[in-house]
Each structure stands twice: as C-alpha cells, then as structure tokens.
N, C-alpha and C positions, 0 to 999 in steps of 0.2 A: 470465643469468649472464655476468659479465665475465671476461676473461682477465687475470691478474696474474702478476707475478714479484716475488719478494722475495729479498734477500740479507741474511743476518745473520752477524755475527761473534761467536763465543763466546770467552770468556777462555782464554788458553793454559795455565792451570794445571790444567785439567780432564784427567782420564784419558780414554782412548779410550772406555771404557764410559759415563762420565758425559756425554761429548760426544754419543754416539749416543742416550742417554736424553733429552737436551735436544731433539735434533732430532725424535725420536719424539713428544715432548710437543706440539710445534708442529704436526706432521703430524696427530696425533690431534685436536687442536683444530680444524683445518681440516675434516677429514672428519666430525667430530661436528656441526659447524655446517652441513653440507650441501655443503661444497666438494669438488672433485675434483682430486686431485694429478695433474698431467700429466707432470711431469718433476722429478727430484731429482738434484742434483749435489753431491758433496762435494769442495770445492776444496782441502781440507786446511789444514795450518798454513802461513800466509803472513806475510810481513813487512808491517806497516802503513806507510802513507805518512808518518804522524807518530805519536808516542806518544799513547796514550789510556789514562788512569788509570795512567800509568807502565809501560805494557805496550807492547812494540814488535812483537809478533806476535799472531796470533789464528787460530782455526779458522773458515774461511769455508764457508758452506753456501748453496746456491742452490736455491730452490723455484719451480716454475712451476705454477700452479693456476687452476682456474675456481671462482669463488665470487660470492656476492651482495655488494654494497658494505657491508652491515652487518657482515659477517664480518671485514672489514679492520679496523674499529675494535676489535673484540674481540682480534684477533691482535696489533695494535700495543700495546694495553693490556697484554697478556701479555708482549710483548717488553720493555716498560718496567719491569714488575714483577719480571721474572726477572733476578737479579743476574749470571747467567752470560753474558748478552747485553751485549756492549760497544756495538755499533752495529747498526742495521738500516735497510733501505730497501725500501719496497714501491712498485711502479710498475704502473699500469694499462697494459696493452698495447693500442696501436691496431692496426688491421688490418695495417699494414706490419710492425710489430714482431712480431705474431703469425705472419705468413708467414715472416719471417726466423728466428724461433725454431724453427718446424717444419723449415726447411731445415737449421738448425744441428743439431737433434736427429738427423735422418736421416743427415746427413753424419758426425757424430761417433760415433754408435753403431755402425753397420755400413755397409760399402760395398755398394751394390747391384750385382749382377753384370749387366752389359749385354752382350747378344748382339751380335756383330759384324754390322753392317748391310751389305747389299750394295746400296747406293744408288748407281746409276750416274749419277744426275743431278748429283751433286756432283763437281767436278773434283778430281783427286788432286793431291798436292803436286808431283809431278814434271811434271804437265801445266800449261801456261801458258794463262791465259784471255786471250782477245782483248778489248780495249776497243773498244766500238762507238761 
C-alpha cells in the first residue's frame, strides 16, 4: 500500500451538512476499497486564487491515506462525477513527504511534554565555549 494525500475543493453553495456528507462519501469510498485514512483536515471556506465556474471561494478538505494504486482511479472518477467538487489533486507521497507529514501531524495536533534534561555536557548560554 502506498501513502497518498488529496485535497479537494467543494462548491461554496453547500450547507454545512451537505459538505460533511460529501466528505463522508469520499472517506467511505476509500475505506470500502481497502484504504486506511491516516489524517483528515477540514480547512474550511477559503478564497480561491482565481475564479472557477464563477465562484471565488470553496470548502477545502485534506485527506491523507494509505491505499492501493487502483483505488486512486476510482476515487478520481468519483471526484469528476460529483458536481459538488470544483477541483481536486491527489499526490503519492515519497518517503520524505511521508516523514514531513508525520511531523506536521504530531506538531499540529498536540504538543508533547518534554521533561527538562539535566545534561551537563552541553554548555549553558551564559558559559562561553573556548575554540581550540
């Protein structure tokens, strides 16, 4: 299974319930085809860089998932068939993008508490280190 991320923009004329129903439809499609959703982010209503179908805003949704390559074709066909979707982009993550996405998820969700370390080998800010 490969790691993918997709961003799709839904038309701004949808109600909140209709938008959530559309997102759930695509999430269900992924899980029914054997995919595993790793992360979901609702970026909300944002201004588009340029008008699309005479609309200047759209509901952005970001999904990060693991799936087989054949699932991507089915997902993108459903994006094209659904008139609520203005634009979409699906990208396969390489190992560097995957590592970055993990860091971003951990940083954005919750901050990890770190215990203060008593490492005396590191010089303190007030101490000057001598160049040899």
